[in-house]
C-alpha positions as a Markdown table, in Angstrom:
| # | Residue | x | y | z |
|---|---|---|---|---|
| 1 | Met | 0.0 | 0.0 | 0.0 |
| 2 | Thr | 1.4 | 3.4 | -1.0 |
| 3 | Asn | 1.4 | 6.1 | 1.6 |
| 4 | Val | -0.2 | 9.1 | 0.0 |
| 5 | Gly | 0.2 | 11.5 | 2.9 |
| 6 | Pro | -1.7 | 12.2 | 6.1 |
| 7 | Gln | -5.2 | 10.8 | 6.0 |
| 8 | Glu | -8.1 | 12.7 | 7.6 |
| 9 | Pro | -10.2 | 10.8 | 10.1 |
| 10 | His | -13.6 | 10.0 | 8.8 |
| 11 | Gly | -15.8 | 13.1 | 8.9 |
| 12 | Asp | -13.1 | 15.7 | 9.0 |
| 13 | Thr | -13.9 | 18.8 | 7.0 |
| 14 | Pro | -11.5 | 21.2 | 5.2 |
| 15 | Thr | -12.0 | 23.5 | 8.2 |
| 16 | Ala | -10.9 | 20.8 | 10.6 |
| 17 | Thr | -7.9 | 20.1 | 8.5 |
| 18 | Tyr | -7.0 | 23.8 | 8.4 |
| 19 | Lys | -7.4 | 24.1 | 12.2 |
| 20 | Arg | -5.1 | 21.0 | 12.7 |
| 21 | Thr | -2.5 | 22.6 | 10.4 |
| 22 | Gln | -2.7 | 25.9 | 12.3 |
| 23 | Ala | -2.3 | 24.0 | 15.6 |
| 24 | Leu | 0.8 | 22.1 | 14.3 |
| 25 | Asn | 2.3 | 25.3 | 12.9 |
| 26 | Ala | 1.8 | 27.0 | 16.3 |
| 27 | His | 3.3 | 24.0 | 18.1 |
| 28 | Tyr | 6.4 | 24.1 | 15.8 |
| 29 | Val | 6.9 | 27.8 | 16.2 |
| 30 | Gly | 7.0 | 27.3 | 20.0 |
| 31 | Phe | 9.2 | 24.2 | 19.7 |
| 32 | Ala | 11.7 | 26.1 | 17.4 |
| 33 | Gly | 11.7 | 29.1 | 19.8 |
| 34 | Arg | 12.5 | 26.9 | 22.8 |
| 35 | Glu | 15.1 | 24.7 | 21.1 |
| 36 | Tyr | 17.1 | 27.1 | 18.9 |
| 37 | Tyr | 19.5 | 28.6 | 21.5 |
| 38 | Pro | 19.9 | 25.3 | 23.5 |
| 39 | Val | 20.9 | 23.6 | 20.2 |
| 40 | Val | 23.4 | 26.4 | 19.4 |
| 41 | Cys | 24.9 | 25.9 | 22.9 |
| 42 | Phe | 24.9 | 22.2 | 22.4 |
| 43 | Leu | 27.0 | 22.6 | 19.2 |
| 44 | Ile | 29.4 | 25.1 | 20.9 |
| 45 | Trp | 30.0 | 22.4 | 23.5 |
| 46 | Leu | 31.1 | 20.1 | 20.7 |
| 47 | Gly | 33.5 | 22.8 | 19.4 |
| 48 | Ala | 31.4 | 24.7 | 16.9 |
| 49 | Thr | 31.9 | 28.5 | 16.7 |
| 50 | Met | 28.9 | 30.7 | 17.5 |
| 51 | Glu | 28.3 | 31.3 | 13.7 |
| 52 | Glu | 28.6 | 27.6 | 12.9 |
| 53 | Gly | 26.2 | 26.7 | 15.8 |
| 54 | Lys | 23.6 | 29.2 | 14.6 |
| 55 | Ala | 23.8 | 28.1 | 11.0 |
| 56 | Ala | 23.6 | 24.3 | 11.9 |
| 57 | Ala | 20.7 | 24.9 | 14.4 |
| 58 | Gln | 18.8 | 26.9 | 11.8 |
| 59 | Glu | 19.3 | 24.2 | 9.2 |
| 60 | Ala | 18.0 | 21.5 | 11.5 |
| 61 | Ile | 15.0 | 23.6 | 12.5 |
| 62 | Asp | 14.3 | 24.4 | 8.9 |
| 63 | Lys | 14.5 | 20.7 | 8.0 |
| 64 | Gly | 11.9 | 20.0 | 10.8 |
| 65 | Leu | 9.6 | 22.7 | 9.4 |
| 66 | Lys | 9.8 | 21.3 | 5.9 |
| 67 | Leu | 9.0 | 17.8 | 7.2 |
| 68 | Leu | 6.0 | 19.2 | 9.2 |
| 69 | Leu | 4.7 | 21.1 | 6.1 |
| 70 | Arg | 5.2 | 18.2 | 3.7 |
| 71 | Glu | 4.2 | 15.3 | 6.0 |
| 72 | Pro | 2.7 | 16.4 | 9.3 |
| 73 | Ser | 2.1 | 12.9 | 10.4 |
| 74 | Ser | 5.8 | 12.1 | 10.0 |
| 75 | Trp | 6.8 | 15.0 | 12.2 |
| 76 | Glu | 4.2 | 13.9 | 14.8 |
| 77 | Arg | 5.6 | 10.3 | 14.8 |
| 78 | Ile | 9.0 | 11.5 | 15.9 |
| 79 | Ala | 9.1 | 10.2 | 19.4 |
| 80 | Asp | 11.6 | 12.7 | 20.7 |
| 81 | Gln | 11.7 | 15.9 | 18.6 |
| 82 | Ser | 14.4 | 17.5 | 20.9 |
| 83 | Arg | 16.8 | 14.7 | 20.2 |
| 84 | Trp | 15.9 | 14.7 | 16.5 |
| 85 | Val | 16.7 | 18.4 | 16.1 |
| 86 | Arg | 20.0 | 18.0 | 17.9 |
| 87 | Gln | 21.1 | 15.1 | 15.8 |
| 88 | Glu | 20.1 | 16.9 | 12.6 |
| 89 | Ala | 22.1 | 20.0 | 13.9 |
| 90 | Val | 25.2 | 17.9 | 14.6 |
| 91 | Ser | 24.9 | 16.4 | 11.1 |
| 92 | Ala | 24.6 | 19.8 | 9.6 |
| 93 | Trp | 27.6 | 21.1 | 11.5 |
| 94 | Leu | 29.7 | 18.1 | 10.5 |
| 95 | Arg | 28.9 | 18.7 | 6.8 |
| 96 | Met | 30.3 | 22.2 | 6.9 |
| 97 | Pro | 33.5 | 22.6 | 4.9 |
| 98 | Gly | 36.6 | 21.8 | 6.9 |
| 99 | Arg | 34.8 | 20.1 | 9.8 |
| 100 | His | 36.6 | 16.9 | 10.8 |
| 101 | Pro | 36.1 | 16.7 | 14.5 |
| 102 | His | 38.0 | 13.4 | 14.8 |
| 103 | Arg | 41.2 | 14.9 | 13.4 |
| 104 | Gln | 40.9 | 18.6 | 13.8 |
| 105 | Ala | 42.3 | 20.6 | 16.7 |
| 106 | Leu | 39.8 | 23.1 | 18.0 |
| 107 | Val | 40.6 | 26.8 | 18.2 |
| 108 | Pro | 40.8 | 27.9 | 21.9 |
| 109 | Leu | 38.0 | 30.2 | 23.0 |
| 110 | Ala | 39.0 | 33.9 | 22.9 |
| 111 | Gly | 40.5 | 35.0 | 26.2 |
| 112 | Glu | 40.4 | 31.6 | 27.9 |
| 113 | Leu | 44.1 | 31.8 | 28.8 |
| 114 | Glu | 43.9 | 35.3 | 30.4 |
| 115 | Pro | 44.2 | 35.3 | 34.2 |
| 116 | Asp | 41.2 | 36.3 | 36.3 |
| 117 | Pro | 41.4 | 39.8 | 37.7 |
| 118 | Pro | 41.6 | 39.6 | 41.5 |
| 119 | Asp | 38.6 | 40.3 | 43.7 |
| 120 | Asp | 36.1 | 40.2 | 40.8 |
| 121 | Glu | 33.6 | 37.4 | 41.2 |
| 122 | Leu | 32.1 | 37.8 | 37.8 |
| 123 | Ala | 35.4 | 37.8 | 36.0 |
| 124 | Gly | 36.4 | 34.8 | 38.1 |
| 125 | Leu | 33.3 | 32.9 | 37.1 |
| 126 | Met | 33.8 | 33.8 | 33.5 |
| 127 | Gly | 37.5 | 32.7 | 33.7 |
| 128 | Leu | 36.4 | 29.4 | 35.2 |
| 129 | Thr | 33.7 | 28.9 | 32.5 |
| 130 | Ala | 36.3 | 29.5 | 29.8 |
| 131 | His | 38.7 | 27.0 | 31.5 |
| 132 | Val | 35.9 | 24.4 | 31.7 |
| 133 | Met | 35.1 | 25.0 | 28.0 |
| 134 | Ser | 38.8 | 24.7 | 27.2 |
| 135 | Ala | 39.0 | 21.4 | 29.1 |
| 136 | Ile | 35.9 | 20.1 | 27.2 |
| 137 | Arg | 37.5 | 21.0 | 23.9 |
| 138 | Lys | 40.5 | 18.8 | 24.7 |
| 139 | Leu | 38.2 | 15.7 | 24.8 |
| 140 | Pro | 37.9 | 13.4 | 21.8 |
| 141 | Phe | 34.8 | 14.1 | 19.7 |
| 142 | Glu | 32.7 | 11.2 | 21.0 |
| 143 | His | 33.4 | 12.2 | 24.6 |
| 144 | Arg | 32.3 | 15.8 | 23.8 |
| 145 | Leu | 29.2 | 14.7 | 22.1 |
| 146 | Ile | 28.2 | 12.4 | 25.0 |
| 147 | Met | 29.0 | 15.1 | 27.6 |
| 148 | Ala | 26.9 | 17.6 | 25.6 |
| 149 | Phe | 23.9 | 15.3 | 25.7 |
| 150 | Ser | 24.5 | 14.7 | 29.4 |
| 151 | Val | 24.8 | 18.5 | 30.3 |
| 152 | Cys | 21.5 | 19.0 | 28.4 |
| 153 | Gly | 20.0 | 16.6 | 30.9 |
| 154 | Leu | 19.4 | 14.0 | 28.2 |
| 155 | Pro | 19.9 | 10.2 | 28.9 |
| 156 | Asp | 22.7 | 8.1 | 27.5 |
| 157 | Ser | 20.3 | 6.6 | 24.9 |
| 158 | Tyr | 20.4 | 10.0 | 23.0 |
| 159 | Ala | 24.2 | 10.0 | 22.6 |
| 160 | Ala | 24.2 | 6.2 | 21.9 |
| 161 | Ala | 21.7 | 6.7 | 19.0 |
| 162 | Ala | 23.7 | 9.7 | 17.6 |
| 163 | Leu | 27.0 | 7.7 | 17.7 |
| 164 | Gly | 25.5 | 4.3 | 16.7 |
| 165 | Met | 26.5 | 2.5 | 19.9 |
| 166 | Ser | 24.9 | 0.8 | 22.8 |
| 167 | Glu | 23.7 | 2.7 | 25.9 |
| 168 | His | 26.3 | 0.8 | 28.0 |
| 169 | Glu | 29.1 | 2.0 | 25.7 |
| 170 | Ser | 27.8 | 5.6 | 25.8 |
| 171 | Ala | 27.6 | 5.5 | 29.6 |
| 172 | Ala | 31.2 | 4.1 | 29.8 |
| 173 | Ile | 32.5 | 6.9 | 27.6 |
| 174 | Arg | 30.6 | 9.5 | 29.6 |
| 175 | Glu | 32.2 | 8.3 | 32.8 |
| 176 | Glu | 35.6 | 8.3 | 31.1 |
| 177 | Ala | 35.0 | 11.9 | 29.9 |
| 178 | Arg | 34.0 | 13.0 | 33.5 |
| 179 | Thr | 37.2 | 11.5 | 34.8 |
| 180 | Met | 39.3 | 13.3 | 32.2 |
| 181 | Leu | 37.5 | 16.6 | 33.0 |
| 182 | Lys | 38.0 | 16.2 | 36.7 |
| 183 | Arg | 41.7 | 15.6 | 36.2 |
| 184 | Glu | 42.0 | 18.6 | 34.0 |
| 185 | Leu | 40.0 | 20.9 | 36.3 |
| 186 | Ala | 41.8 | 19.7 | 39.4 |
| 187 | Gly | 45.0 | 21.2 | 37.9 |
| 188 | His | 43.1 | 24.5 | 37.5 |
| 189 | Arg | 42.0 | 24.4 | 41.2 |
| 190 | Arg | 45.6 | 23.9 | 42.3 |
| 191 | Glu | 46.7 | 26.9 | 40.2 |
| 192 | Gln | 44.0 | 29.1 | 41.9 |
| 193 | Val | 44.9 | 28.2 | 45.5 |
| 194 | Pro | 47.4 | 30.8 | 46.9 |
| 195 | Glu | 50.7 | 29.4 | 48.2 |
């Protein structure tokens, strides 16, 4: 049997179809508004620049909208739309020219090596954030991807699906990444303690 697109339940009128389409569009606008910046941040965790993150997030959100407009029932059948848009954004980012996260060294964040000004809590917090980001960027790509899903509060199954591995393998890599980060950040804490 050939799928000819979404089928209307018996008795639906063109008005009911129009209202359903309006409701889906309103849902998608809300979804896109909630997901855009978290997806950009997710990509930055992986090593994307702000511009790359915005472009890849927009491409993923546009792809979702096209799917919704073309085949509304296909969009509705996506069990976890947040995971879907992140996976699409990662794919979009990896397709950008010059993106080879397995082999490519990442550019340090601007100012991440500058010392924190004394007695300035905000500057200290910003310095620590930059140091954490620098430590994350030293992780292998798979580790960064799994940590990005984890920091977003998403389960190991998300990263496992994105990387084509089992949840057990994903959880093991996440624990390894945490250990590596703790080791890296412990050195930073020792540097900050006055002698």
